[in-house]
C-alpha positions as CSV (number, residue, x, y, z in Angstrom):
1,M,32.5,-4.0,1.8
2,F,30.7,-2.3,-1.0
3,S,31.9,-0.9,-4.3
4,E,31.8,2.8,-4.8
5,N,29.2,2.2,-7.6
6,S,26.8,0.4,-5.3
7,S,23.6,2.2,-4.1
8,I,24.3,1.0,-0.6
9,F,27.7,2.6,-0.6
10,A,26.2,5.8,-1.9
11,D,23.6,5.8,0.9
12,E,26.3,5.1,3.5
13,L,28.4,8.0,2.1
14,A,25.4,10.3,2.3
15,I,24.6,9.3,5.8
16,A,28.3,9.9,6.8
17,K,28.0,13.4,5.2
18,C,24.8,13.9,7.1
19,H,26.5,13.0,10.4
20,F,29.5,15.2,9.6
21,W,27.6,18.4,8.8
22,T,25.2,17.9,11.7
23,R,28.2,17.9,14.0
24,Q,29.7,20.9,12.3
25,V,26.5,22.9,12.4
26,A,25.8,21.9,16.0
27,Q,29.2,23.1,17.1
28,R,28.9,26.4,15.3
29,S,25.4,27.6,16.1
30,A,22.9,26.9,18.8
31,F,20.2,28.6,16.8
32,L,20.3,25.7,14.3
33,Y,17.5,24.1,16.3
34,Q,15.3,27.2,16.3
35,P,12.2,27.0,13.9
36,H,13.3,30.2,12.0
37,F,16.6,28.6,11.0
38,W,14.9,25.6,9.5
39,S,12.4,27.8,7.7
40,A,15.3,29.7,6.1
41,A,16.9,26.4,5.1
42,L,13.7,25.4,3.3
43,V,13.4,28.8,1.6
44,K,16.9,28.4,0.3
45,M,16.2,24.9,-1.0
46,R,13.0,25.9,-2.8
47,A,14.7,28.9,-4.3
48,G,17.3,26.6,-5.9
49,R,20.3,28.5,-4.5
50,S,23.7,27.0,-4.9
51,L,25.0,24.8,-2.1
52,D,28.5,26.2,-2.1
53,F,30.4,24.9,0.9
54,E,33.5,27.1,0.2
55,T,31.9,30.3,1.4
56,T,33.5,32.1,4.2
57,N,30.2,33.3,5.7
58,Q,29.6,31.2,8.8
59,G,25.8,31.6,8.6
60,E,25.9,30.6,4.9
61,I,27.9,27.5,5.8
62,M,25.3,26.6,8.4
63,L,22.4,27.2,6.1
64,N,24.0,25.1,3.4
65,A,24.7,22.4,5.9
66,A,21.2,22.3,7.1
67,A,19.9,22.2,3.5
68,Q,22.2,19.3,2.7
69,V,21.0,17.5,5.9
70,L,17.4,17.9,4.9
71,T,18.1,16.9,1.3
72,V,19.9,13.7,2.4
73,F,17.1,12.9,4.9
74,L,14.4,13.3,2.2
75,A,16.4,11.3,-0.3
76,I,16.9,8.4,2.2
77,S,13.2,8.5,3.3
78,S,12.1,8.4,-0.4
79,A,14.5,5.5,-1.0
80,I,13.1,3.5,1.9
81,A,9.5,4.2,0.9
82,I,10.3,3.0,-2.7
83,A,12.0,-0.1,-1.4
84,A,9.1,-0.9,0.8
85,E,6.7,-0.5,-2.0
86,E,8.7,-2.7,-4.3
87,T,9.0,-5.3,-1.6
88,A,5.2,-5.3,-1.2
89,K,4.8,-5.7,-4.9
90,T,7.1,-8.7,-5.1
91,V,5.4,-10.8,-2.3
92,S,4.4,-14.0,-4.1
93,P,1.3,-16.1,-3.4
94,Q,1.9,-18.8,-0.9
95,F,-0.2,-21.9,-0.2
96,V,0.4,-25.3,1.4
97,A,-2.0,-27.9,2.6
98,E,-1.9,-31.3,4.4
99,M,-4.1,-33.6,6.4
100,V,-3.7,-33.4,10.1
101,F,-4.0,-37.1,10.5
102,P,-4.8,-40.1,8.2
103,F,-8.4,-40.8,7.2
104,N,-10.2,-42.3,10.2
105,A,-13.4,-44.4,10.2
106,Q,-14.9,-42.6,13.1
107,H,-16.7,-39.3,13.1
108,N,-14.1,-36.5,13.3
109,H,-15.5,-33.0,13.3
110,A,-15.5,-29.3,14.4
111,P,-11.9,-28.2,14.7
112,G,-10.3,-25.3,16.6
113,I,-6.8,-23.9,16.1
114,A,-4.5,-21.7,18.1
115,E,-0.8,-20.6,17.9
116,L,1.3,-21.0,21.0
117,S,3.9,-18.5,22.2
118,N,6.7,-20.6,20.8
119,G,5.2,-20.5,17.3
120,E,3.8,-24.0,17.2
121,L,0.2,-24.6,16.1
122,I,-2.3,-26.8,18.0
123,V,-5.5,-28.1,16.6
124,S,-8.5,-29.6,18.4
125,W,-11.6,-31.6,17.2
126,Y,-14.0,-34.2,18.5
127,R,-14.0,-37.9,17.6
128,G,-16.3,-40.8,18.3
129,S,-19.0,-43.0,16.9
130,G,-21.4,-40.1,16.4
131,E,-22.2,-36.7,17.9
132,R,-24.6,-35.8,20.7
133,T,-26.1,-39.3,21.0
134,A,-22.7,-41.2,21.1
135,D,-21.3,-41.4,24.7
136,D,-17.8,-42.2,23.5
137,V,-17.2,-38.8,21.8
138,A,-14.1,-37.1,23.2
139,V,-11.8,-34.1,22.3
140,F,-8.6,-34.9,20.5
141,G,-5.7,-32.7,19.3
142,S,-2.4,-32.5,17.3
143,R,0.6,-30.2,17.2
144,L,2.6,-28.7,14.3
145,K,6.0,-27.8,15.5
146,P,7.8,-24.7,14.0
147,G,9.6,-25.5,10.8
148,Q,7.8,-28.9,10.4
149,S,5.5,-29.8,7.6
150,K,3.9,-32.8,9.2
151,W,1.5,-32.8,12.1
152,G,2.4,-34.8,15.2
153,E,0.6,-37.8,16.6
154,T,-3.0,-37.4,17.7
155,F,-3.5,-37.2,21.4
156,L,-6.5,-37.1,23.8
157,M,-7.3,-33.6,25.0
158,H,-10.3,-34.3,27.1
159,D,-12.9,-37.0,27.8
160,T,-15.9,-36.8,30.0
161,P,-16.6,-40.5,30.7
162,G,-20.0,-41.5,29.6
163,F,-20.9,-38.2,28.0
164,P,-20.3,-36.8,24.5
165,D,-17.8,-33.9,24.2
166,C,-18.4,-32.0,21.0
167,N,-17.7,-28.7,19.2
168,T,-14.2,-27.3,20.0
169,A,-12.8,-23.8,19.9
170,M,-9.5,-22.5,21.2
171,M,-7.5,-19.3,21.9
172,T,-4.3,-18.1,23.4
173,D,-4.3,-15.0,25.6
174,A,-1.8,-12.2,26.0
175,K,0.0,-14.3,28.7
176,G,0.4,-17.2,26.4
177,R,-2.2,-19.4,28.1
178,L,-4.2,-21.8,26.0
179,M,-8.0,-22.0,26.5
180,L,-10.0,-24.9,25.1
181,F,-13.8,-24.5,24.9
182,W,-16.3,-27.3,24.2
183,P,-19.8,-28.5,25.3
184,V,-20.5,-31.6,27.4
185,I,-23.8,-33.1,26.2
186,V,-25.7,-34.1,29.4
187,A,-28.7,-35.9,28.1
188,N,-27.8,-36.8,24.5
189,S,-29.6,-33.7,23.1
190,W,-28.1,-30.4,22.0
191,E,-30.5,-28.5,24.3
192,S,-28.9,-30.3,27.3
193,C,-25.3,-29.2,26.7
194,L,-23.1,-27.1,29.1
195,T,-20.0,-25.3,27.8
196,H,-16.7,-26.0,29.6
197,V,-13.3,-24.4,29.5
198,K,-9.9,-25.8,30.2
199,V,-6.9,-23.5,30.7
200,S,-3.2,-24.4,30.4
201,D,-0.7,-21.8,31.8
202,D,2.1,-23.3,29.8
203,P,0.8,-25.4,26.8
204,S,4.2,-26.0,25.2
205,G,5.7,-29.5,25.0
206,D,4.5,-32.7,23.4
207,G,1.1,-34.3,23.5
208,C,-1.8,-33.0,25.5
209,P,-1.1,-29.7,27.3
210,L,-0.9,-29.7,31.1
211,W,-4.3,-28.3,32.3
212,D,-4.3,-25.9,35.2
213,R,-8.0,-25.2,35.4
214,D,-11.3,-26.9,34.3
215,D,-14.5,-24.9,34.7
216,T,-18.1,-24.9,33.5
217,I,-19.4,-21.7,32.0
218,L,-22.8,-21.1,33.5
219,L,-24.8,-18.3,32.0
220,K,-27.8,-16.6,33.6
221,P,-29.2,-14.2,31.0
222,D,-31.9,-11.8,31.8
223,D,-35.3,-13.0,30.7
224,F,-35.5,-12.3,27.0
225,S,-38.7,-14.2,26.1
226,G,-40.7,-11.0,25.3
227,D,-38.0,-9.7,22.9
228,A,-37.6,-13.1,21.4
229,L,-41.3,-13.7,20.7
230,H,-41.5,-10.2,19.2
231,A,-38.5,-10.8,16.9
232,L,-39.9,-14.2,15.9
233,E,-43.2,-12.6,14.8
234,Q,-41.4,-10.0,12.9
235,M,-39.4,-12.6,11.1
236,L,-42.4,-14.7,10.2
237,S,-44.2,-11.7,8.8
238,T,-41.4,-11.2,6.2
239,L,-41.1,-14.7,4.9
240,P,-41.7,-14.8,1.2
241,V,-43.4,-18.3,1.1
242,P,-45.7,-20.2,3.5
243,L,-44.1,-22.6,6.0
244,S,-44.6,-26.3,5.9
245,E,-46.5,-28.1,8.7
246,K,-43.2,-29.4,10.1
247,Q,-41.7,-25.9,10.1
248,L,-44.8,-24.5,11.8
249,A,-44.6,-27.2,14.4
250,N,-40.9,-26.4,15.0
251,I,-41.8,-22.7,15.5
252,D,-44.6,-23.6,18.0
253,E,-42.0,-25.6,20.0
254,A,-39.5,-22.8,19.9
255,K,-42.1,-20.4,21.3
256,K,-42.7,-22.6,24.2
257,K,-39.1,-23.2,25.0
258,V,-37.8,-19.7,24.6
259,S,-40.1,-18.7,27.5
260,Q,-38.7,-21.3,29.9
261,K,-35.9,-20.5,32.3
262,L,-34.3,-23.9,31.7
263,Y,-33.8,-23.4,28.0
264,Q,-32.6,-19.8,28.5
265,R,-29.7,-21.1,30.7
266,M,-28.8,-24.4,29.2
267,G,-28.1,-25.5,25.7
268,W,-25.5,-22.9,24.8
269,Q,-22.4,-24.2,23.1
270,P,-19.4,-22.8,21.2
271,R,-18.3,-23.2,17.6
272,C,-16.0,-20.3,16.6
273,K,-13.1,-18.9,18.6
274,P,-13.4,-16.0,21.0
275,T,-12.8,-12.4,20.0
276,V,-10.6,-10.4,22.4
277,L,-11.3,-6.6,22.4
278,P,-8.6,-3.9,23.0
279,S,-9.9,-3.5,26.6
280,G,-9.0,-7.2,27.2
281,R,-12.7,-8.2,27.2
282,I,-13.2,-11.8,25.9
283,L,-16.3,-12.5,23.8
284,L,-17.0,-16.2,23.5
285,P,-19.7,-16.7,20.8
286,L,-22.3,-19.3,21.7
287,Y,-25.5,-20.6,20.2
288,T,-28.4,-22.9,21.0
289,D,-30.1,-25.4,18.7
290,T,-33.1,-25.3,21.0
291,Y,-34.5,-22.3,19.1
292,S,-31.6,-21.3,16.9
293,V,-30.4,-18.1,18.4
294,S,-26.9,-16.9,19.5
295,I,-25.4,-15.2,22.6
296,M,-22.0,-14.0,23.8
297,A,-20.4,-15.3,27.0
298,I,-18.4,-12.3,28.2
299,S,-15.4,-12.2,30.5
300,D,-13.7,-9.0,31.8
301,D,-11.2,-10.9,34.1
302,E,-9.2,-13.0,31.6
303,G,-11.7,-15.9,31.6
304,V,-12.2,-16.4,35.3
305,T,-15.9,-15.4,35.4
306,W,-18.4,-15.0,32.6
307,F,-21.8,-13.3,32.1
308,A,-24.3,-13.3,29.3
309,S,-24.9,-10.7,26.6
310,K,-28.3,-9.9,25.3
311,P,-29.1,-12.6,22.7
312,L,-28.8,-12.2,18.9
313,L,-32.4,-12.9,18.1
314,G,-32.3,-14.2,14.6
315,F,-34.1,-17.5,14.8
316,G,-32.0,-19.5,12.4
317,A,-28.8,-17.5,13.0
318,I,-26.3,-19.7,14.9
319,Q,-22.5,-20.2,15.4
320,P,-21.4,-16.6,15.2
321,A,-17.9,-15.4,14.2
322,V,-17.2,-11.9,15.6
323,L,-15.0,-9.3,13.9
324,R,-14.2,-5.7,15.1
325,R,-14.2,-2.6,12.9
326,D,-11.8,0.3,13.6
327,D,-14.7,2.4,15.0
328,G,-15.4,-0.3,17.6
329,T,-18.4,-1.8,15.9
330,L,-18.6,-5.6,16.3
331,V,-20.0,-7.6,13.4
332,A,-21.2,-11.2,13.9
333,Y,-21.5,-13.5,10.8
334,M,-23.7,-16.5,11.4
335,R,-24.6,-19.8,9.9
336,E,-28.0,-20.0,8.3
337,N,-30.2,-22.4,10.2
338,G,-33.5,-21.1,8.9
339,Y,-35.1,-20.1,5.7
340,T,-33.0,-17.4,4.0
341,G,-30.2,-19.4,2.4
342,R,-27.8,-16.6,3.3
343,V,-25.2,-15.8,5.9
344,R,-26.8,-13.9,8.7
345,V,-25.3,-10.8,10.2
346,C,-25.7,-8.7,13.3
347,E,-23.9,-5.7,14.9
348,S,-23.1,-4.4,18.3
349,S,-21.9,-0.9,19.3
350,D,-21.3,-1.5,23.0
351,D,-18.6,-4.1,23.0
352,G,-20.9,-7.0,22.7
353,I,-23.4,-6.3,25.5
354,T,-26.4,-5.7,23.2
355,W,-27.0,-6.6,19.6
356,G,-29.1,-5.0,16.9
357,P,-31.5,-6.8,14.6
358,V,-30.2,-9.9,12.8
359,G,-30.1,-9.2,9.1
360,V,-29.3,-11.2,5.9
361,S,-26.0,-10.7,4.0
362,D,-25.4,-11.3,0.3
363,L,-23.3,-14.4,1.0
364,V,-24.9,-17.7,0.2
365,N,-24.9,-20.3,2.9
366,P,-26.3,-23.9,2.7
367,G,-26.7,-24.2,6.5
368,S,-23.1,-24.8,7.4
369,G,-20.5,-23.3,9.8
370,L,-18.1,-20.5,8.9
371,D,-15.4,-18.5,10.6
372,G,-13.6,-15.2,10.1
373,V,-10.5,-13.3,11.1
374,R,-9.4,-9.7,11.0
375,L,-5.9,-9.5,9.5
376,R,-3.2,-7.3,11.0
377,N,-3.5,-4.9,8.0
378,G,-7.2,-4.4,8.8
379,H,-8.6,-6.7,6.0
380,W,-11.1,-9.3,6.9
381,V,-11.1,-13.0,5.8
382,L,-14.2,-15.3,5.9
383,V,-14.0,-19.0,5.3
384,H,-17.4,-20.5,4.3
385,N,-19.3,-22.8,2.0
386,D,-20.5,-20.7,-0.8
387,T,-23.1,-23.1,-2.1
388,A,-26.9,-23.1,-2.0
389,E,-26.8,-26.8,-1.2
390,G,-24.1,-29.2,-0.1
391,R,-20.7,-28.6,1.4
392,N,-18.5,-29.7,-1.4
393,R,-17.1,-26.2,-2.0
394,L,-15.2,-24.2,0.6
395,A,-14.3,-20.5,-0.2
396,V,-12.0,-18.0,1.4
397,S,-13.4,-14.5,0.8
398,L,-11.5,-11.2,1.5
399,S,-12.9,-7.8,2.4
400,K,-10.8,-4.6,2.3
401,D,-13.6,-2.4,3.7
402,E,-14.4,-4.2,7.0
403,G,-17.1,-6.5,5.7
404,R,-19.1,-4.0,3.7
405,T,-18.1,-5.8,0.5
406,W,-16.4,-9.1,-0.2
407,S,-14.6,-8.5,-3.5
408,F,-12.1,-11.3,-3.6
409,S,-12.6,-15.1,-3.3
410,R,-10.7,-18.2,-3.8
411,H,-11.6,-21.8,-3.1
412,L,-9.8,-24.2,-0.7
413,E,-12.1,-27.0,-2.0
414,D,-14.2,-27.3,-5.1
415,Q,-15.1,-30.9,-5.7
416,P,-18.1,-32.8,-7.2
417,D,-18.7,-34.6,-3.9
418,G,-17.5,-34.9,-0.4
419,S,-18.0,-32.5,2.5
420,Y,-15.5,-29.8,3.5
421,H,-16.9,-27.7,6.2
422,Y,-16.9,-26.3,9.8
423,P,-13.7,-24.2,9.2
424,C,-11.7,-22.4,11.8
425,V,-9.3,-19.6,10.7
426,M,-6.5,-17.5,12.3
427,Q,-3.5,-15.4,11.3
428,S,-0.2,-16.6,12.8
429,S,2.7,-14.3,14.0
430,D,4.5,-14.7,10.7
431,G,1.5,-13.3,8.8
432,M,0.3,-16.5,7.3
433,I,-3.4,-17.4,7.4
434,H,-4.3,-20.8,8.7
435,S,-7.6,-22.7,8.2
436,V,-8.5,-26.1,9.5
437,Y,-11.7,-27.8,8.5
438,S,-13.6,-31.1,8.6
439,Y,-12.7,-33.2,5.5
440,F,-15.2,-35.9,4.8
441,A,-14.5,-38.2,1.8
442,T,-15.2,-41.8,0.8
443,E,-11.9,-42.9,2.4
444,G,-13.0,-41.6,5.8
445,K,-12.8,-38.5,7.8
446,T,-10.0,-36.2,8.9
447,M,-9.0,-32.6,9.4
448,K,-7.3,-30.6,6.7
449,H,-5.0,-27.7,7.3
450,S,-4.3,-25.0,4.7
451,A,-1.8,-22.2,5.1
452,F,-1.8,-19.2,2.7
453,N,-1.2,-15.5,2.5
454,E,-3.4,-12.7,1.3
455,E,-1.7,-12.6,-2.1
456,W,-2.9,-16.2,-2.7
457,I,-6.5,-15.1,-2.1
458,L,-6.1,-12.1,-4.4
459,E,-5.0,-14.3,-7.3
460,G,-8.6,-15.7,-7.5
461,D,-9.5,-19.2,-8.4
462,Q,-6.9,-21.4,-10.1
463,P,-6.4,-25.2,-10.1
464,A,-5.1,-26.3,-6.7
465,K,-1.4,-27.3,-6.7
């Protein structure tokens, strides 16, 4: 099968010798497996003694055999390591992108993405004549089958007749079940929304998944008005410039509503996908536009029941994406909805139950959604608009130190006009990174899907192909 000059033949020959001498030594001496025997073999190797297999001394034969076994083992291990390193070096950047559906005249916005157990991708978003004030808004979806480059026909995933269904987020759990999260807008205002979840035990097939469960996620957080008002006063004391009359009026309104039970329990809605912890705990990030803070809906029973975390009291920090460090710390990156012009950040050290002060990162944010994912190698990816104003540029940033620095960045979009925003991002089972985002242009609105690997990000900005 191989020529005698090939490295593969040489490796197989070495392995055959290894097997032969292992059998010979095992037959001749039981003490081969004792620690002192292997120590002697290593001493002989380090001393550079001759490996003469013609000796008549049985102990010497066994010692030489063991030395050769170790030598071959180390050689093969080294070869494997070198081959793996060379393979890693030769991974080429990969990038493909396509529209999920043709440009559409209606409002198409806020996608979610998930990979099913059969390897296909499914995307969700909402479509209608507007957002919270348009009662025809419903949730739609599309599938990308394994090996295909074109997304399938658009299908209806959910419609609450007479009520808007808005922001979508999705996940698949360890059992392969698909969960779809979205808010139903009860009274055409964001503060009147209730988050719902649909579950499909077997989401494979064509078109809309067969739903097995449809629930409302009702949260009853402990009264946090005292902590909220204290955090708000602290934030106001640090602002570098005076607020306008309109901003002051908004703050007065927030102070009133944050103390009311109604607005502590209603108005929470999703944007980014859930984070699943090693314990199996599900953290569903939620936020309210009523007074611009975030919270986690937490489930410890695979999404059957939910309870509320302590809120992330940033006042202008919404739509969190949650990533987990190796030491268990959770980091939430949030859209700026206030006065800092930067991505907001907050940490939890108790699996999402309580959260520390909301801080400000170095990442620019124009008041637009973002999303992040922890890759299987431990690196973090964040997809975000890195502009002070506008959403015409969409970046993919990479951190190799769990979010402490973001040293690499490349753009999915960098155009003079248009709006490319509200991304969702995930890593599929084949290692590729997938991002889907709202794509608004003069031709209409659609969702755009981009698939790429880490090597593509590391190349930095180049003209899109």
